[in-house]
C-alpha positions, 0 to 999 in steps of 0.5 A: 135408861135403856137404848136402841140404835140401828141405820136404815137407808134410800133417805137421801140423794148422797146415799147416806145412812141414817143411824137413829136412837131410841130410848126406854124409860122405866114407864116402857115408853119409847122416845128418840133421841138422836139421829145422825147421817153417816157414811157407814156403820164404822167405828169411826162414825159410832165413836162420833156418835158417842163423843156427841152423846157425852158432850150435849145428851149425857153432860150432867147425867148418868147415860144408858145402862143397856144398848142394843143393836145389830151385830155389827163390829162397828158397835163394839169397836166404836166403843173400845176406841171410845173408851181408849181415847177417854182413858189416854184423856185421863192420863194425860190430864193426871200426868199434866196435873202431876207435873204441875204439882211436882213444879210447885213443891219440888226444888229445880235440882230435884225435878223430873228432867234431871232424871229422865225415864226410859223413852221405850219400853223393852221387848218382852220375851214370854216364857212357859208360864205366859198365858197371851190372850186375844184382846179382840177375842176378849172385846168381842165377847165381853157384854160390858163395855165402857160407854159415855162418862166412863160409865159401865154399858152392856152392849147387848145384840138383836136376837133377830139379826143373830137368828136371820144371819144364821139363815142366810147361811143356811141358805147360802150353804145349799140347805134344803127348804125342809131341813132349814125349817127344822134348824129354824126351830132349833134356833130359836129354842137355843136363842130364847133357852130360860137357862144355862142348862136348857141352853147347853143342852138346845145348843148341842142339838143345833150343833148336831144337826148342822154340816162341819163347816156351819158347825164351826161358824156357830161356835166360832162365831156365836157361841162365845157372843152368847152372853150378849143375845141368849135368853139365858143371860140377857133376861138378867140384865137391866134392859126392861125386857128389851132383847132386839132392836124391834122399836127403833126398827119400828120406828123407821117408817115414822122417821123417813115419811118425809125422806126419800132417795132423791131428798134434796140436802139441806143446804141446796134446799135453803138456798132455793128457798132463799133465791125464790123469796128473792125473786118473788120480792123484786117482782113484787116490789111495784105492788107493795107499795099500792096494796100491801094485802094483795102482795101478802096474799100472792106471795103466800101463793107462791111460797106454798107452789114452792113447798109443793114443788120441792116436796114432789122433788124429795119424792122423785115424782116431778111436777 
Protein backbone atom coordinates (compact mmCIF):
# COMPACT_ATOMS: atom_id res chain seq x y z
CA UNK A 1 0.00 0.00 0.00
CA UNK A 2 1.09 3.57 -0.74
CA UNK A 3 -0.06 6.45 1.47
CA UNK A 4 -0.29 10.20 0.93
CA UNK A 5 -0.67 12.84 3.62
CA UNK A 6 -1.40 16.55 3.61
CA UNK A 7 -3.01 19.09 5.92
CA UNK A 8 -5.79 21.57 5.16
CA UNK A 9 -7.03 24.58 7.11
CA UNK A 10 -10.13 26.76 7.68
CA UNK A 11 -12.12 23.76 8.90
CA UNK A 12 -12.95 24.75 12.50
CA UNK A 13 -13.21 27.69 14.86
CA UNK A 14 -10.11 26.62 16.83
CA UNK A 15 -7.94 27.10 13.70
CA UNK A 16 -6.62 23.55 13.96
CA UNK A 17 -5.13 21.88 10.91
CA UNK A 18 -6.89 18.82 9.55
CA UNK A 19 -4.23 16.21 8.75
CA UNK A 20 -5.51 13.74 6.16
CA UNK A 21 -4.18 10.35 5.08
CA UNK A 22 -5.30 8.44 2.00
CA UNK A 23 -4.15 5.07 0.76
CA UNK A 24 -3.67 3.66 -2.74
CA UNK A 25 -3.91 -0.09 -3.27
CA UNK A 26 -2.71 -2.36 -6.07
CA UNK A 27 -5.93 -1.81 -8.03
CA UNK A 28 -5.17 1.95 -8.15
CA UNK A 29 -8.12 2.68 -5.87
CA UNK A 30 -7.95 5.56 -3.39
CA UNK A 31 -9.42 5.33 0.11
CA UNK A 32 -9.31 7.47 3.25
CA UNK A 33 -8.07 5.87 6.43
CA UNK A 34 -7.29 8.69 8.88
CA UNK A 35 -8.14 12.31 9.60
CA UNK A 36 -6.84 14.13 12.66
CA UNK A 37 -7.06 17.70 13.94
CA UNK A 38 -3.64 18.98 14.99
CA UNK A 39 -2.06 22.25 16.06
CA UNK A 40 0.72 22.06 13.46
CA UNK A 41 2.54 19.70 11.10
CA UNK A 42 5.17 19.21 13.77
CA UNK A 43 7.30 16.19 14.61
CA UNK A 44 5.36 15.68 17.84
CA UNK A 45 1.98 15.46 16.09
CA UNK A 46 3.33 13.24 13.30
CA UNK A 47 4.84 10.94 15.94
CA UNK A 48 1.46 10.71 17.69
CA UNK A 49 -0.35 9.90 14.43
CA UNK A 50 2.18 7.18 13.60
CA UNK A 51 1.61 5.66 17.04
CA UNK A 52 -2.17 5.68 16.47
CA UNK A 53 -1.71 3.97 13.10
CA UNK A 54 0.49 1.33 14.71
CA UNK A 55 -1.90 0.66 17.61
CA UNK A 56 -5.26 0.70 15.82
CA UNK A 57 -4.72 0.24 12.07
CA UNK A 58 -1.63 -1.83 11.31
CA UNK A 59 -1.32 -3.79 14.55
CA UNK A 60 -1.63 -7.17 12.77
CA UNK A 61 -0.65 -6.39 9.18
CA UNK A 62 2.11 -4.58 7.25
CA UNK A 63 1.87 -0.80 7.00
CA UNK A 64 2.38 1.38 3.94
CA UNK A 65 5.53 0.82 1.87
CA UNK A 66 5.76 4.43 0.66
CA UNK A 67 4.49 7.65 2.24
CA UNK A 68 4.27 10.76 0.05
CA UNK A 69 4.12 14.16 1.72
CA UNK A 70 5.33 17.73 1.41
CA UNK A 71 8.79 19.04 2.23
CA UNK A 72 7.90 19.94 5.82
CA UNK A 73 10.58 19.02 8.33
CA UNK A 74 7.97 17.70 10.76
CA UNK A 75 7.28 14.62 8.64
CA UNK A 76 10.84 13.28 8.51
CA UNK A 77 11.58 14.37 12.08
CA UNK A 78 8.42 12.62 13.31
CA UNK A 79 9.54 9.34 11.72
CA UNK A 80 13.00 9.72 13.27
CA UNK A 81 11.61 10.39 16.74
CA UNK A 82 9.14 7.51 16.48
CA UNK A 83 11.93 5.14 15.40
CA UNK A 84 14.13 6.31 18.28
CA UNK A 85 11.31 5.74 20.78
CA UNK A 86 10.60 2.26 19.42
CA UNK A 87 14.30 1.40 19.58
CA UNK A 88 14.58 2.54 23.18
CA UNK A 89 11.46 0.57 24.12
CA UNK A 90 12.79 -2.57 22.42
CA UNK A 91 16.13 -2.21 24.22
CA UNK A 92 14.35 -1.68 27.53
CA UNK A 93 12.22 -4.79 27.06
CA UNK A 94 15.25 -6.81 25.99
CA UNK A 95 17.24 -5.65 29.01
CA UNK A 96 14.32 -6.42 31.32
CA UNK A 97 13.93 -9.89 29.84
CA UNK A 98 17.66 -10.53 30.13
CA UNK A 99 17.64 -9.42 33.74
CA UNK A 100 14.76 -11.78 34.52
CA UNK A 101 16.65 -14.69 32.93
CA UNK A 102 19.77 -13.71 34.82
CA UNK A 103 17.97 -13.68 38.14
CA UNK A 104 16.55 -17.13 37.47
CA UNK A 105 19.81 -18.81 36.38
CA UNK A 106 22.71 -17.03 38.12
CA UNK A 107 23.49 -17.44 41.83
CA UNK A 108 23.05 -14.42 44.08
CA UNK A 109 26.76 -13.88 44.62
CA UNK A 110 27.27 -13.58 40.84
CA UNK A 111 24.42 -11.16 40.13
CA UNK A 112 25.14 -7.99 38.16
CA UNK A 113 24.43 -5.81 41.20
CA UNK A 114 27.66 -7.02 42.76
CA UNK A 115 29.64 -5.68 39.80
CA UNK A 116 27.93 -2.50 38.59
CA UNK A 117 28.77 -1.16 35.15
CA UNK A 118 30.03 2.41 34.58
CA UNK A 119 27.17 4.88 34.71
CA UNK A 120 28.52 7.18 31.98
CA UNK A 121 30.40 6.67 28.75
CA UNK A 122 33.91 8.22 28.82
CA UNK A 123 34.31 11.34 26.73
CA UNK A 124 35.26 10.49 23.16
CA UNK A 125 38.16 12.35 21.57
CA UNK A 126 38.26 12.09 17.76
CA UNK A 127 41.62 11.62 16.10
CA UNK A 128 42.88 12.37 12.60
CA UNK A 129 41.29 9.17 11.24
CA UNK A 130 37.80 9.94 12.57
CA UNK A 131 35.05 10.91 10.12
CA UNK A 132 32.47 13.22 11.70
CA UNK A 133 28.99 12.67 10.27
CA UNK A 134 26.14 15.15 10.65
CA UNK A 135 23.22 12.89 11.62
CA UNK A 136 20.61 15.54 10.79
CA UNK A 137 21.96 15.77 7.22
CA UNK A 138 21.99 11.98 6.86
CA UNK A 139 18.39 11.72 8.02
CA UNK A 140 17.34 14.49 5.65
CA UNK A 141 18.71 12.76 2.56
CA UNK A 142 17.93 9.14 3.45
CA UNK A 143 14.77 8.10 1.53
CA UNK A 144 14.22 5.00 3.67
CA UNK A 145 13.06 5.54 7.25
CA UNK A 146 11.89 3.26 10.04
CA UNK A 147 8.11 3.38 10.16
CA UNK A 148 5.28 1.45 11.73
CA UNK A 149 6.17 -1.79 13.53
CA UNK A 150 9.87 -1.14 12.79
CA UNK A 151 9.28 -1.67 9.08
CA UNK A 152 11.22 0.23 6.46
CA UNK A 153 9.22 2.94 4.71
CA UNK A 154 10.26 5.08 1.76
CA UNK A 155 9.57 8.72 2.61
CA UNK A 156 8.86 10.48 -0.67
CA UNK A 157 8.32 14.20 -1.25
CA UNK A 158 5.76 15.79 -3.56
CA UNK A 159 7.28 17.08 -6.80
CA UNK A 160 4.71 19.88 -7.11
CA UNK A 161 5.51 21.24 -3.65
CA UNK A 162 9.21 21.25 -4.47
CA UNK A 163 8.78 23.09 -7.76
CA UNK A 164 6.41 25.65 -6.23
CA UNK A 165 8.81 26.37 -3.37
CA UNK A 166 11.61 27.12 -5.84
CA UNK A 167 9.29 29.35 -7.90
CA UNK A 168 8.29 31.35 -4.82
CA UNK A 169 11.95 31.78 -4.00
CA UNK A 170 12.61 33.20 -7.46
CA UNK A 171 9.72 35.65 -7.12
CA UNK A 172 10.97 36.79 -3.70
CA UNK A 173 14.46 37.38 -5.11
CA UNK A 174 13.19 39.62 -7.90
CA UNK A 175 13.59 37.41 -10.99
CA UNK A 176 11.72 38.82 -14.00
CA UNK A 177 8.70 36.99 -15.37
CA UNK A 178 10.45 36.03 -18.62
CA UNK A 179 13.45 34.66 -16.76
CA UNK A 180 11.24 32.74 -14.32
CA UNK A 181 9.39 31.07 -17.19
CA UNK A 182 12.64 29.79 -18.67
CA UNK A 183 13.80 28.57 -15.25
CA UNK A 184 10.45 26.87 -14.58
CA UNK A 185 10.97 24.70 -17.66
CA UNK A 186 14.44 23.78 -16.44
CA UNK A 187 13.04 22.92 -13.00
CA UNK A 188 10.61 20.40 -14.41
CA UNK A 189 13.22 18.97 -16.79
CA UNK A 190 15.41 18.36 -13.74
CA UNK A 191 12.61 16.84 -11.61
CA UNK A 192 11.24 14.61 -14.38
CA UNK A 193 14.59 13.42 -15.74
CA UNK A 194 14.14 9.68 -16.44
CA UNK A 195 17.71 8.57 -15.62
CA UNK A 196 20.74 9.70 -13.65
CA UNK A 197 22.73 11.03 -16.62
CA UNK A 198 19.83 13.19 -17.77
CA UNK A 199 19.30 14.27 -14.15
CA UNK A 200 22.85 15.57 -13.84
CA UNK A 201 22.66 17.41 -17.16
CA UNK A 202 19.34 19.04 -16.25
CA UNK A 203 20.61 20.00 -12.80
CA UNK A 204 23.73 21.63 -14.27
CA UNK A 205 21.62 23.67 -16.71
CA UNK A 206 19.33 24.78 -13.89
CA UNK A 207 22.22 25.80 -11.65
CA UNK A 208 23.87 27.82 -14.40
CA UNK A 209 20.64 29.78 -14.94
CA UNK A 210 20.48 30.94 -11.30
CA UNK A 211 22.21 33.67 -9.32
CA UNK A 212 24.84 32.73 -6.75
CA UNK A 213 22.50 32.75 -3.73
CA UNK A 214 19.94 30.54 -5.49
CA UNK A 215 22.72 28.20 -6.65
CA UNK A 216 23.72 27.63 -3.02
CA UNK A 217 20.04 27.21 -2.08
CA UNK A 218 19.46 24.56 -4.74
CA UNK A 219 22.70 22.66 -4.14
CA UNK A 220 22.50 22.82 -0.35
CA UNK A 221 18.80 22.11 0.17
CA UNK A 222 17.32 20.27 -2.83
CA UNK A 223 20.19 18.34 -4.36
CA UNK A 224 20.68 16.14 -1.24
CA UNK A 225 16.94 15.34 -1.35
CA UNK A 226 16.90 14.23 -4.99
CA UNK A 227 16.38 10.55 -4.01
CA UNK A 228 13.08 11.57 -2.42
CA UNK A 229 11.39 13.49 -5.24
CA UNK A 230 13.28 13.32 -8.56
CA UNK A 231 11.80 10.79 -11.00
CA UNK A 232 15.16 9.23 -11.79
CA UNK A 233 15.04 7.80 -8.27
CA UNK A 234 11.35 7.59 -7.37
CA UNK A 235 10.34 5.69 -10.53
CA UNK A 236 12.33 2.76 -9.09
CA UNK A 237 10.34 2.67 -5.85
CA UNK A 238 7.22 0.60 -5.15
CA UNK A 239 5.05 3.70 -5.20
CA UNK A 240 2.43 2.61 -7.78
CA UNK A 241 3.33 5.61 -9.95
CA UNK A 242 2.80 8.20 -7.18
CA UNK A 243 5.03 11.26 -7.48
CA UNK A 244 2.93 13.90 -5.70
CA UNK A 245 0.20 14.36 -3.09
CA UNK A 246 -2.42 15.11 -5.74
CA UNK A 247 -4.89 12.47 -4.55
CA UNK A 248 -5.05 13.57 -0.94
CA UNK A 249 -5.26 17.23 -1.96
CA UNK A 250 -8.00 16.41 -4.46
CA UNK A 251 -9.90 14.76 -1.63
CA UNK A 252 -9.87 17.92 0.53
CA UNK A 253 -12.99 19.52 -1.06
CA UNK A 254 -15.01 16.34 -0.45
CA UNK A 255 -13.78 15.96 3.11
CA UNK A 256 -14.28 19.60 4.08
CA UNK A 257 -17.61 20.16 2.26
CA UNK A 258 -19.46 20.38 5.59
CA UNK A 259 -16.65 22.07 7.50
CA UNK A 260 -15.93 25.78 7.85
CA UNK A 261 -13.70 28.06 9.88
CA UNK A 262 -16.79 28.89 11.99
CA UNK A 263 -17.51 25.19 12.57
CA UNK A 264 -18.76 24.60 16.12
CA UNK A 265 -16.77 22.03 18.03
CA UNK A 266 -18.30 18.59 18.66
CA UNK A 267 -18.66 19.26 22.37
CA UNK A 268 -20.62 22.47 21.82
CA UNK A 269 -22.80 20.83 19.19
CA UNK A 270 -23.67 17.85 21.41
CA UNK A 271 -24.41 20.14 24.36
CA UNK A 272 -26.65 22.33 22.19
CA UNK A 273 -28.58 19.32 20.89
CA UNK A 274 -28.94 17.82 24.36
CA UNK A 275 -30.32 21.05 25.83
CA UNK A 276 -32.67 21.50 22.87
CA UNK A 277 -34.10 18.00 23.20
CA UNK A 278 -34.56 18.39 26.97
CA UNK A 279 -36.52 21.63 26.45
CA UNK A 280 -38.62 19.96 23.75
CA UNK A 281 -39.42 17.12 26.12
CA UNK A 282 -40.43 19.45 28.95
CA UNK A 283 -42.62 21.64 26.75
CA UNK A 284 -44.29 18.75 24.95
CA UNK A 285 -44.81 16.47 27.95
CA UNK A 286 -48.56 17.30 28.35
CA UNK A 287 -49.18 16.63 24.66
CA UNK A 288 -47.38 13.30 24.79
CA UNK A 289 -49.90 12.02 27.28
CA UNK A 290 -52.90 12.86 25.09
CA UNK A 291 -51.79 12.55 21.46
CA UNK A 292 -48.62 10.59 20.74
CA UNK A 293 -48.78 11.17 16.96
CA UNK A 294 -48.80 14.97 17.20
CA UNK A 295 -46.02 14.81 19.76
CA UNK A 296 -43.74 12.83 17.46
CA UNK A 297 -44.52 15.14 14.50
CA UNK A 298 -43.81 18.36 16.39
CA UNK A 299 -40.66 16.87 17.93
CA UNK A 300 -39.34 15.94 14.48
CA UNK A 301 -40.04 19.47 13.16
CA UNK A 302 -38.20 21.06 16.09
CA UNK A 303 -35.26 18.71 15.63
CA UNK A 304 -35.11 19.61 11.94
CA UNK A 305 -35.09 23.33 12.74
CA UNK A 306 -32.25 22.78 15.19
CA UNK A 307 -30.17 20.92 12.59
CA UNK A 308 -30.82 23.63 9.96
CA UNK A 309 -29.65 26.24 12.45
CA UNK A 310 -26.46 24.28 13.19
CA UNK A 311 -25.69 23.81 9.49
CA UNK A 312 -26.11 27.52 8.75
CA UNK A 313 -24.10 28.39 11.83
CA UNK A 314 -21.19 26.23 10.69
CA UNK A 315 -21.29 27.90 7.28
CA UNK A 316 -21.01 31.32 8.91
CA UNK A 317 -24.35 32.57 7.52
CA UNK A 318 -26.35 32.73 10.74
CA UNK A 319 -30.13 32.45 10.60
